[in-house]
N, C-alpha and C positions, 0 to 999 in steps of 0.2 A: 445446811444450817449456818447462818451468818457468822456466829462467833467462832466456828471451828475450822471450816474449810470453805474455800470458794468453790461454787458449783453452779451449773446452769440448770435452771428448772426445766422439767420435762416439757411443759407447755411452751416455754420460751424457745427451747431448742426446736420443737416441732414447727412453731410458727416461723422461725428463721429459715428452716429448710424449705418449707412450703413456699415462702416468699421468694427464696432464691436470691436474696440480696445480702450484701454485707453492710452492717450499720456500725457506726462508731459512737460509743458512749462518751460524752464530753462533760467534764466538770464545768459548770456554767461560768465560773469566775475567770477561767483562763481562755486564751486564744484570741484576745482582743488587744490590739495596740493602737495608739492614737494615730499612727500613720496609715492604718487600714482605710480602705474606701468603704463607706457605709451608704447603702441605698435605703432610703426611707419609703416605705409602702404605707399608704393610707387606706385603712379598711373601714367599711361601714359597720359600726357596732350596733347591736340591737338597742332600741330606745325604750322598749317596754320592760316589764319585770322579767327576770330570767326564768325561762321555762314556764311563764305565766304565773309564777308565784314569787313571793319574797320581794326583794328590793331590785330596782333597776341598776344596771351598771353605773349610771351616773350617780345614783344615790349611794352605792357602795363606795365609789371613788370619793365622793364628798365626805363620807364618814371616815374612811380608812386610809386614804392616801397620805395624810399627814403623819400617820403612825409608821410609815415605811421610810427608812433612812438609807442614805448612800454611804457605803462603807468603802474606804480606801486604805489599802495596806502597802506600806513601803517594805520591800523585801531586799535583803542583801545576801547574796550567795557567795560562798567561798569555793573557788575552783582551783584545782591543781592539775599539773601536766607532768608526764614522765620526762618531758624535755626541759622543764623549768622547775627547779627545786623550790622556788618561792611562790606561794599561793597568791592568786589574784582574787579580788573581790568585785563582783558585779552587782549593780543595784537596779531595781525596777519597781513597778507597782502593779497591783492587781486590785480590781474593784468588784464590788458586789452589792448586795442589799441586806437590810436587816429589819427586824420587827421590834418595835417598842412593846415590851410586855409588862412594864411596871413604871409607875410615875417617878420612881427614884432614879431612872436612867438606865435600867437594865434592858439590854438589847439581845435578841436571839438571832443568830446567823449560822451559816455553814462553817465548819472547821476549815475547809479548804480555802475559804475566802481569806483567812488570816494566817494560813500556814506559813511559817518562816518569817513572819512580819517583825520588823524592829520598830515600826511606828504605825499606829492605826488612828485614823480620823473618821469622824462620823458627820455627815452633812444632814442637817435638819430641814424640814419643810419651810421654815422661816428664813432660810439662807445661811444660818449660822453653821460654821464648821468647828467641831470640838474634838479635842483629843480623847481617845478611849483606851481603857486598859482591859486586859483579858481576865475575866473571873475564872474561867475554866474551859477546857475543851474535852470533847469526846470523839476522837477520830473514828471509832468503830461505827458511830451513828452519824458522822459528819456534822456534828453540832458544836456550837460554841456560844458562850455568854460573854458579852461585853458590858462595860459600865462607863457612863459618861457623867460628868458633873454639869447638869443643865443650867446651873447658875440662877435658879429661881424661875426658869422658863416653864410654862405649862407644856407637858408632853402628852400627845394623844396616844393612849394605850389601846392596842387592838384586842378585841375579845377573842378568846380561844374557844374553838368549838370541840366537837367530839368526833374524831376520825373513825371511830368504830361504827358510826351510824351512816357513813358515806356509802352510796350505792352507785353502780354504773349508770350513767345517764344524768346524774345530778349536775346542774349548772355550776360553773366555776369562773372565778375572776382571778387573774394574776396581776399583781402590781409590783413593779421593780424598776431596775435601772439598766436595761439592756443597752449595751454599747455606750454606756454613760449617759443615755437619754433618761433623765431622772423622772421617776414616778410615772412610768408608762403603764397603761392598763390594756390588757387583752382579755378576751372571753373565750370560753369553751365549755366542755363537759368533762366529767370523770369518764375516761374511755376504757379503763380497766382497773382492777384492784389486785392486791396481793402479788405485785410484781417484786422482783429482786434486782438490786443494783449493787455495785461494788464500791465500798468506801475507799477513801484514799489510802488507807493502810492495808487494803487487800481483803478485809473481811466483808462478808455479805450483809446487806441491810434488807430485811424482808418486810412484807406487808406494805410495800410502797404504793402510793397512789399514782396512777398514770392519767395524764390529762392531755387534751389536744389544744388547750389554751396556749397560743404561741409564747414560748419563753426562749431566751437567747442568752449568750454570754453577758454577765452582769446581773441577771435575774437571781443568781445564787443567793440563798439566804432570805429571799423575799417571800411573802405569803401567798399561798393558794387559798382562796376565800370562797365560801359557799354563798347561797342566795340570801342568807340572813346576815351577811357581813362578818361572819366569824372565820377565823383562821382554822383550816382543816389540815394544812400541810406546809412544809418549808421547801420551796422549789430548790432542787439540787442538781439535777443532771438532765441532759437531753440526748436523744439519738439523732445523729446528723446525716446519716446516709452517706458518709464520706466527705461532706462539706463542712461548713463552719457555723451554720445557722439552723434554725428550727425547721423541722419537717412535720411538725404536729405531734411529736411524741416526746412528752416531758414527764419528769418523775419528781414527786414531792414526798419527803419524809413525813409520815403521819404525825400530826400534832400530839397524839397520845404518847408516842415515843418520846417526844420532847418533854411532855409533862412528867414522865418518869425520870428523865435525865436531869432536868433543871434543878430540883432540890439537891441532888448530889453534887452538881457543879458548884452551886452556891455554898454548900457546906464544906466540900473537900477538894474542889478545883478539878476533880476527875471523877470518873464513874467506876464504882466497884461492883463488878458483876461476876457471876460464876462462869466456869468454863468446864465443859465435859470432854471435848476432844473427839468429836465424830463428824463425819459428813453423811447427811441423810437425804432421803427423798420421800415425799409423801406417798403413802399407799392410797391409791385411788381406784375406782372401778376399772380404769384402763389397764390395771395390772392383774386383774382377776385371772387372766389366762396363764399367769405364772404360778398360780396355786401357792401363794406365799405362806399361808397358815394364819393370816389375819386380813380382814378387809378394811382395816384402818390402822393408823399409826405412822411412825417415822422409821423407814427402812434404813438400816445402817449399811452404807456402802463402804466406808473406810473408817478405821479407828487410828488415831494418831498414836504412834509408839510412845510409851511412857506417860501418856495422858491419864486423867482420872478414869476415863472409860476403859482404857487398856488394863489399868490396875484392878478395875472392878470385874474384869472378865467379859465385857461386852464384845461381841464378835462382829467383825465386818464381813464383807462378801468373801466367799470361799476362794474365788478366783477373780479379782477385780480387773485382770487383764482380758478376761473373756466374758464381757457383759451379755446378758440376754437381750434379744430383740423382741419388741412387742409385735402384736399382730399386724400393726400398720406398716411394719418393715422399716421404720425410720428411727423411732425413739429407742435408745438403748439404756439399760439400767443394770448396775452390778447387783446380782442377787446372791442369796446364800447366807446373808448375815441376819442378825437379830432384827426384830421389829420392836421398837420401843412403843409400848401401848399405855404406860402410866409412869408418872414421876411423882413420888411422895403422895400417892393417892389421887392425883389429878390425872384424868384421862388425857392421853396424847393422841390426837387424831390426825396430825399432819406434822411436817417438819417445822413449820412456823410456830405451831403450838408447843413443840419441844423447845424451840428457841426461847419463847417467852417464859416458859416454866424454868429454864436454866438461869436466865439472866436475872430473874427475880429472886434468886438465891445468892447469898454472899459466898465469896471464896472461903474455903475451910469448912463449909457446912456439908454434912453427910446427907445424902438423899437416897431413897429407895427407888430403884429403876426396875420396872416390870417389863420383861421382854417376851415376845412370842418367838419361841425357838422350835420350829417344826410344829408339832401338835401340842407342845407343852407351854406353860407359862412359868417363867423363872424369875425370881426376885433376886436382884443384885444390889450391892451397896457401893456407892461411889462417893468419895470425898472431893468436892469440887475445888478446882484450882483458880488462881487469878488468870485472866486472859493473857496470852503472850503479847509482846509488842508487835509481832508480825506473824504472818502465816508460816507454818513449817514449809521447808523447801520440798519435802517429799510427802507422800501419803495422800 
């Protein structure tokens, strides 16, 4: 569960073992310096409608490219050395992309694009470069809102779609600023759904959209667009296979996650979400051989000491150091803990469903948690806390 502990999904772990390769997840805004050598590859893009329906890539670009901005952040870091009592300061810049979501100059981007910035500028499609201020940041979802004063300029606002309706195989277009090559378009498809990536603060982001549309450093914060020209995700990370560029595995934060976050950032500059304090795994048919006592829910592997879950009496795995191995002989999972099957009357069928149920409650709110404990159903009562600033070092 993203809000509580970092974990590797069962399917992802299995895929990694079967593939037998090591991949590196990279935050797209980092890893590029102006002195690097850049090789430009020209690809033939499809000229007709994506997947035979909707708009052509050219039509999408003509409609949406002006709503994608170039974000540049100047960063100053303070460094100390045990051999020098006087701290030194180093400065640099990091670049990414942003999405115009309102005509008043509100821009959506990734939090890691502007992390540590002392000065932020936004480059518009008409060539203007304007200063930007931070409205708010949500490091847990790797999202941030910026604001510019457009000075009477017309801003092209990108339409936001519905990421809940996205399906594997749907055509996608990514527009961004890879390697500072502004407003570059690439095409692909949704190659998987419900992936999990790690946010800069260590928490897990679930329900992530995977695409094979090539995205690279500098695409961070830019839109992943469907065949109707609507934003369905915010491009955030890639898997590089140990290199520094795209290998066709990119990840976008669902736009519906952003829709939940944006009003809170506008009102409070931060996101206020509940925190339970468990690490869970989805109960799937692959776990039937373990006879867990329920064929659905979120299996509690670990409970954070002192957390709301611990105080409520939710139990984790009986022996987390001796996980069970499934029939395939590869995937392991810590069993013996409770299975959360409902929260405040809402059925919980997976770990991502538990995540969504928890974060839509405010800190301090009491919730009823129904768990499957052996053959029994037990109702427990937890008072949610505010999310911690970082993950616990143990548990």
